[in-house]
C-alpha positions in Angstrom: -8.0 -2.4 22.1 -5.1 -0.1 21.9 -1.6 -0.1 20.5 1.1 1.9 22.3 4.6 2.6 21.0 7.5 5.1 21.1 9.1 6.5 18.0 11.2 9.5 17.2 10.6 11.1 20.6 6.8 10.6 20.4 4.6 8.5 22.6 1.9 7.2 20.3 -1.4 5.6 21.5 -3.6 4.2 18.8 -7.1 3.2 19.6 -7.7 0.3 17.1 -11.4 0.3 16.4 -12.1 4.1 16.5 -8.8 4.9 14.7 -8.1 7.7 17.2 -4.4 8.6 17.6 -3.1 10.3 20.7 0.4 11.8 21.1 1.0 12.0 24.9 3.7 12.6 27.5 5.4 9.8 29.5 3.0 9.9 32.4 -0.2 9.6 30.2 1.5 6.9 28.1 2.1 4.7 31.1 -1.3 5.4 32.5 -3.2 4.5 29.3 -1.2 1.3 28.9 -2.2 0.1 32.4 -5.6 1.7 32.7 -7.8 -0.9 30.9 -6.5 -3.9 32.9 -5.7 -2.4 36.3 -7.6 -0.6 39.0 -7.0 3.1 39.0 -5.4 3.0 42.5 -2.8 0.6 41.2 -2.1 2.8 38.2 -1.9 5.9 40.4 0.5 4.2 42.8 2.7 3.0 40.0 2.9 6.6 38.5 3.6 8.1 41.9 6.4 5.7 42.5 7.9 6.1 39.0 7.5 9.9 38.7 7.3 10.9 42.4 10.4 13.1 42.2 8.6 15.4 39.8 6.9 18.5 41.3 4.0 18.2 38.8 3.0 14.7 39.8 0.5 14.7 42.6 -3.0 13.5 43.4 -4.6 16.5 41.8 -2.7 16.1 38.6 -3.4 12.4 38.4 -7.0 12.9 39.1 -7.2 15.3 36.1 -5.4 12.7 34.0 -7.9 10.0 35.1 -10.8 12.2 34.2 -9.3 13.0 30.8 -8.9 9.2 30.0 -12.4 8.6 31.1 -13.7 11.3 28.9 -11.9 9.9 25.9 -13.3 6.5 26.7 -16.8 8.0 26.9 -16.3 9.7 23.6 -15.3 6.5 21.9 -11.6 7.4 21.4 -10.0 5.0 23.8 -10.6 1.3 24.6 -13.4 1.0 22.0 -14.9 -2.4 21.3 -14.7 -4.2 18.1 -18.1 -3.7 16.4 -17.0 -5.0 13.1 -16.2 -8.7 13.7 -19.8 -9.9 13.5 -20.3 -8.1 10.2 -17.2 -9.3 8.4 -18.5 -12.5 7.0 -21.5 -10.8 5.5 -18.9 -9.8 2.9 -19.4 -13.2 1.2 -22.8 -11.8 0.1 -21.4 -8.5 -1.1 -21.8 -7.1 -4.6 -19.4 -8.2 -7.2 -19.7 -5.0 -9.2 -16.3 -4.5 -11.0 -14.6 -1.1 -10.8 -11.1 -1.8 -12.1 -9.2 -4.0 -14.6 -5.5 -4.6 -15.0 -4.9 -5.1 -18.7 -1.9 -7.2 -19.5 -1.3 -5.7 -22.9 2.1 -7.3 -23.2 3.3 -10.7 -22.0 6.8 -9.9 -23.0 9.5 -7.5 -21.8 12.7 -5.9 -23.0 14.3 -6.3 -19.6 15.4 -9.5 -17.9 15.0 -8.7 -14.2 16.0 -11.6 -12.1 13.4 -11.1 -9.4 10.5 -10.7 -11.8 7.4 -12.6 -10.4 6.0 -12.6 -14.0 9.0 -14.6 -15.4 10.4 -11.8 -17.4 6.9 -10.8 -18.5 5.8 -14.2 -19.9 3.9 -15.3 -16.7 5.3 -18.8 -17.2 3.6 -19.1 -20.5 4.1 -17.9 -24.1 5.0 -14.3 -25.1 1.9 -12.5 -26.4 0.5 -9.0 -27.1 -3.1 -8.0 -26.5 -5.0 -7.2 -29.7 -7.1 -4.1 -30.0 -10.2 -6.2 -30.2 -9.5 -7.9 -26.9 -8.7 -4.5 -25.4 -12.0 -3.0 -26.6 -13.9 -6.0 -25.3 -12.2 -5.6 -21.9 -13.5 -2.1 -21.6 -17.0 -3.2 -22.7 -16.9 -5.9 -20.1 -15.9 -3.4 -17.4 -18.7 -1.0 -18.4 -21.3 -3.9 -18.5 -20.3 -5.1 -15.0 -19.7 -1.8 -13.2 -23.3 -1.2 -12.3 -24.0 2.4 -11.3 -20.4 3.2 -10.7 -19.2 6.2 -12.7 -15.4 6.2 -12.0 -13.6 3.2 -13.5 -9.9 2.3 -13.4 -7.8 0.6 -16.0 -4.1 -0.2 -15.5 -1.9 -0.9 -18.5 0.5 -3.6 -17.3 2.9 -6.2 -18.5 5.6 -7.4 -19.1 6.3 -4.1 -20.6 3.2 -2.3 -22.0 5.2 0.1 -24.2 6.0 -2.9 -26.4 2.3 -2.7 -27.4 2.0 1.1 -27.3 -0.1 1.7 -30.3 -2.8 -0.7 -29.0 -2.6 1.1 -25.6 -3.3 4.4 -27.3 -6.2 3.0 -29.3 -7.7 1.4 -26.2 -7.6 4.7 -24.4 -9.3 6.4 -27.3 -12.0 3.8 -27.3 -12.5 4.4 -23.6 -13.0 8.1 -24.2 -15.7 7.2 -26.7 -17.4 4.9 -24.2 -17.5 7.7 -21.7 -19.7 9.8 -23.9 -22.4 7.2 -24.2 -22.3 5.3 -20.9 -21.9 8.0 -18.2 -18.6 6.6 -17.2 -15.2 8.1 -16.5 -12.0 6.1 -17.0 -8.9 6.7 -15.1 -6.0 5.1 -16.9 -2.6 4.1 -15.3 0.6 3.0 -17.0 3.4 1.0 -15.5 6.6 1.0 -17.4 10.3 0.2 -17.1 11.1 3.2 -19.2 13.3 1.7 -21.9 10.9 2.7 -24.7 9.9 6.1 -23.4 10.0 8.7 -26.2 8.3 12.1 -26.8 5.1 10.3 -28.1 4.8 8.3 -24.9 5.5 11.4 -22.7 2.9 13.6 -24.5 0.2 10.9 -24.7 0.7 9.7 -21.1 0.8 13.2 -19.7 -2.5 13.9 -21.4 -4.4 10.7 -20.8 -2.8 8.7 -17.9 -4.2 9.6 -14.5 -1.1 8.0 -13.0 2.2 6.6 -14.2 4.4 4.1 -12.3 8.1 4.2 -13.3 10.3 1.3 -12.2 13.6 2.3 -10.7 15.4 0.5 -7.9 17.7 3.4 -6.8 21.4 3.6 -6.9 23.0 2.6 -10.2 24.8 -0.4 -8.8 21.7 -1.6 -7.0 19.4 -1.1 -10.0 21.8 -2.6 -12.5 22.4 -5.7 -10.4 19.0 -7.2 -11.1 17.3 -5.0 -13.7 19.3 -5.9 -16.8 18.6 -5.7 -20.5 18.2 -8.9 -22.4 21.9 -8.5 -23.3 22.9 -8.6 -19.6 23.7 -4.9 -19.3 22.3 -2.6 -16.6 19.4 -0.3 -17.6 20.0 2.6 -15.2 21.8 4.9 -17.7 19.1 4.1 -20.3 16.0 5.0 -18.3 17.0 7.7 -15.8 17.4 10.5 -18.4 14.0 9.4 -19.9 12.3 9.4 -16.5 13.7 12.9 -15.7 12.3 14.3 -19.0 9.0 12.5 -18.4 8.5 14.0 -15.0 9.7 17.5 -16.0 6.9 17.6 -18.5 4.3 15.9 -16.3 3.5 18.9 -14.2 1.2 18.2 -11.3 -0.2 15.0 -12.6 0.3 11.8 -10.6 3.3 9.5 -10.8 5.4 7.1 -8.7 8.9 6.0 -8.9 8.6 2.4 -7.8 11.5 0.3 -6.6 12.1 -3.1 -5.1 14.6 -3.8 -2.4 16.1 -7.2 -1.7 18.7 -8.9 0.4 21.3 -7.0 -1.7 20.1 -3.6 -0.3 18.3 -3.9 3.0 19.7 -0.3 3.5 17.1 0.7 0.9 16.8 4.3 2.2 20.0 5.1 0.4 18.2 4.2 -2.8 15.1 6.3 -1.9 17.3 9.3 -1.0 19.2 8.8 -4.3 15.9 9.0 -6.2 14.8 12.0 -4.2 18.2 13.7 -4.9 17.6 13.1 -8.6 14.5 15.3 -8.3 11.8 12.6 -8.0 9.3 13.4 -5.2 6.7 10.6 -5.4 8.5 7.4 -4.3 7.7 3.8 -3.4 10.0 1.0 -2.4 8.6 -2.5 -2.1 10.1 -5.5 -0.3 10.8 -8.3 -2.8 8.5 -11.3 -2.6 10.2 -14.5 -3.9 11.2 -18.0 -3.0 13.0 -18.2 0.3 16.0 -19.9 -1.3 16.5 -17.2 -3.9 19.9 -15.4 -3.4 18.2 -12.0 -3.2 15.4 -13.1 -0.8 15.0 -11.1 2.4 16.1 -13.0 5.5 15.5 -12.9 9.3 18.9 -11.2 9.7 17.7 -8.4 7.4 14.7 -7.6 9.6 16.3 -5.4 12.2 18.1 -3.5 9.4 14.9 -2.9 7.5 13.1 -1.8 10.7 15.8 0.7 11.3 15.6 1.9 7.7 11.9 2.7 8.0 12.6 4.8 11.0 15.6 6.5 9.3 13.2 7.2 6.3 10.5 8.8 8.5 13.0 11.1 10.3 14.6 12.1 7.0 11.2 12.9 5.5 10.5 15.2 8.4 13.9 16.9 8.1 13.6 17.4 4.3 10.1 18.7 4.7 11.3 21.4 7.0 14.1 22.2 4.5 11.6 22.6 1.7 12.6 19.6 -0.3 10.2 17.0 1.0 9.0 13.9 -0.8 6.2 11.4 -0.6 6.6 7.8 0.4 3.7 5.6 -0.8 3.6 3.4 2.3 3.5 6.3 4.7 0.5 7.9 3.1 -2.3 7.7 5.7 -5.3 10.0 6.4 -6.1 10.1 10.1 -9.1 12.4 9.5 -10.9 10.2 7.0 -9.4 7.5 4.9 -11.3 4.5 3.4 -14.7 3.4 4.7 -14.8 0.5 7.1 -15.9 -1.8 4.3 -12.7 -1.1 2.5 -10.7 -1.3 5.7 -12.0 -4.8 6.3 -12.0 -6.2 2.7 -8.9 -4.6 1.2 -8.1 -4.3 -2.5 -11.1 -6.2 -3.9 -9.0 -8.6 -6.0 -11.1 -11.2 -7.6 -14.3 -9.3 -6.9 -14.0 -5.6 -7.7 -10.7 -5.8 -9.4 -9.4 -8.3 -12.0 -6.5 -8.9 -14.4 -7.1 -9.5 -18.1 -4.5 -11.6 -20.1 -3.6 -10.8 -23.7 -6.2 -13.3 -24.9 -9.0 -12.2 -22.6 -8.9 -14.5 -19.6 -9.8 -13.1 -16.2 -7.7 -13.7 -13.0 -8.1 -12.2 -9.5 -5.0 -10.0 -10.0 -1.8 -9.8 -11.9 0.0 -12.1 -9.4 -2.4 -15.0 -10.1 -2.1 -14.9 -13.8 -1.1 -18.3 -15.2 -2.4 -20.2 -12.1 -5.2 -22.2 -13.7 -6.8 -22.8 -10.2 -7.7 -19.1 -10.2 -8.8 -18.7 -13.8 -12.1 -16.9 -13.1 -13.5 -16.8 -16.6 -13.1 -14.5 -19.6 -14.2 -11.1 -20.8 -16.8 -12.6 -23.1 -18.5 -15.1 -20.8 -17.8 -13.3 -17.5 -16.9 -15.0 -14.3 -17.7 -18.7 -14.4 -15.4 -20.0 -11.7 -17.6 -18.9 -8.8 -15.9 -21.2 -6.2 -12.6 -19.3 -6.8 -14.3 -16.0 -6.6 -16.0 -16.9 -3.4 -12.6 -17.5 -1.8 -11.7 -13.9 -2.6 -15.0 -12.6 -1.3 -14.0 -14.0 2.1 -10.5 -12.3 2.0 -10.8 -9.8 4.8 -9.3 -8.7 8.1 -11.3 -11.3 10.0 -10.8 -14.3 7.8 -7.4 -15.1 9.3 -7.1 -16.5 12.8 -3.6 -15.0 13.2 -5.1 -11.5 12.6 -7.7 -11.5 15.4 -5.4 -9.9 18.0 -3.4 -7.8 15.6 -3.5 -4.0 16.1 -2.9 -3.4 12.4 -5.7 -5.4 10.8 -7.9 -2.5 9.9 -4.9 -0.9 8.0 -3.8 -4.0 6.1 -7.3 -5.6 5.7 -5.7 -9.0 6.3 -2.8 -8.5 3.9 -2.2 -9.2 0.2 -4.1 -12.4 -0.9 -1.4 -13.2 -3.5 1.5 -12.9 -1.0 -0.5 -15.1 1.4 -1.2 -17.7 -1.3 2.4 -17.9 -2.4 3.7 -18.1 1.1 1.1 -20.5 2.6 -0.9 -22.0 -0.3 -4.1 -20.2 0.8 -5.4 -16.8 -0.1 -6.6 -16.5 3.5 -3.1 -17.5 4.9 -0.7 -15.1 6.5 2.6 -14.0 4.9 4.2 -13.4 8.3 7.4 -11.7 7.1 5.3 -9.2 5.1 3.1 -8.6 8.2 6.0 -7.6 10.3 7.3 -5.2 7.7 3.8 -3.7 7.3 3.3 -3.1 11.0 6.6 -1.3 11.2 5.7 0.9 8.2 2.3 1.7 9.8 4.0 2.8 13.1 6.2 5.1 11.1 3.3 6.4 9.0 1.1 7.1 12.1 3.9 8.9 13.8 4.5 11.1 10.8 0.8 11.9 10.5 0.4 12.5 14.3 3.4 14.7 14.7 2.4 16.7 11.6 -0.7 17.7 13.5 1.1 18.9 16.6 2.5 22.4 16.9 4.4 21.5 20.1 7.5 19.4 20.4 7.3 15.8 21.5 6.3 15.2 25.1 5.8 18.9 25.9 2.9 20.3 27.8 0.6 18.5 30.2 -0.1 14.9 30.7 -3.4 14.4 28.9 -3.5 13.0 25.4 -2.9 15.7 22.8 -5.9 17.2 20.9 -5.3 15.2 17.8 -7.7 12.4 18.5 -9.5 11.6 15.4 -11.6 8.8 14.0 -11.5 6.9 10.8 
């Protein structure tokens, strides 16, 4: 199974099940598209008719092209078979060793963002702060259920976690003590809207947090439209100076500026470029997920605009990289030479199995987007997982669990998609959030093009007809 597309002057051929990517000229592109389902004589005659006015298109050249395609097929880099489908449902018997927790240290927030899936941090319940005792027990639970894994991940989330900052710091200190006695290493992450950032937050986070996620939607008028304080005022002028100071002191440690785009700004590249021009180089911009009748919900009319924006973004990234002022876009990060193992490519994020969210009072949910939905209350940090029926649903969340995914070229990149988005769109964790799928596939085409052209020294479509020498597996 292959996927062929043209983007930014490149002809890209992706072999789905080997992960090989080929950047080729027009003749090879047409040949590869036809080759699997047509006799070679038909392919050759088509190429001679289409390109017959070119001096370099003749029987000898096409014979060489044929041999090159056959060699790639024999090497398992073109037209490879799906060897994973029959293994996918063995995942229901997979280990439920836990490697990551999302600690909801604050079910409250000092902003009143209109699109907040967490109902302004309350998760449709009461406001609450996690106690240190619950936080400690959460780390104990993670250690007890992590098996032989050494590296464990803990995200501090909300609401706004800085509203419970002293407890966050004490939980981190407790984790460092556990490391000494249990042969574990914690990687802590903090997600914040930035309002309460001060020197103490900057110094502690830059010492202890493996990654920091900072929420900014871009241009002042876009950000302030939906990310308001509780008094109804925009938060841009409050947080941007603090973010700048934070990142200036962070050095080479990881961070992301994370934004959300909506129907108000389908031209979201302007917001990304604004953030890049502010000096932020690690960027993410997510499409809003909300009820279809919300005024800021993305629409069908927005789709062609968004598709174009992803292409504009890819081209601008190439341009800025050449100019020495490049930046990273989270959704375009792809490793064509390695990447996650096939197990992860099939099963995805591990929500409900390897990854869980912990509420301020110690309840366990599959991830932060399920918190408050009693159907998916898995258990708690004292008794462990007791709702095994719900957990078994998540064990079956994989790239082969959804009928709609069977013929999709991108399934080993999205792993079947986000279970939470599927659930909220269809009522099933194994459903398909179709709008999100279309956006994901466009992003992947841009990401693969960027990775492929970054490995080529020549210009697009230059040289001979055979696939370029950047064919690589997973």
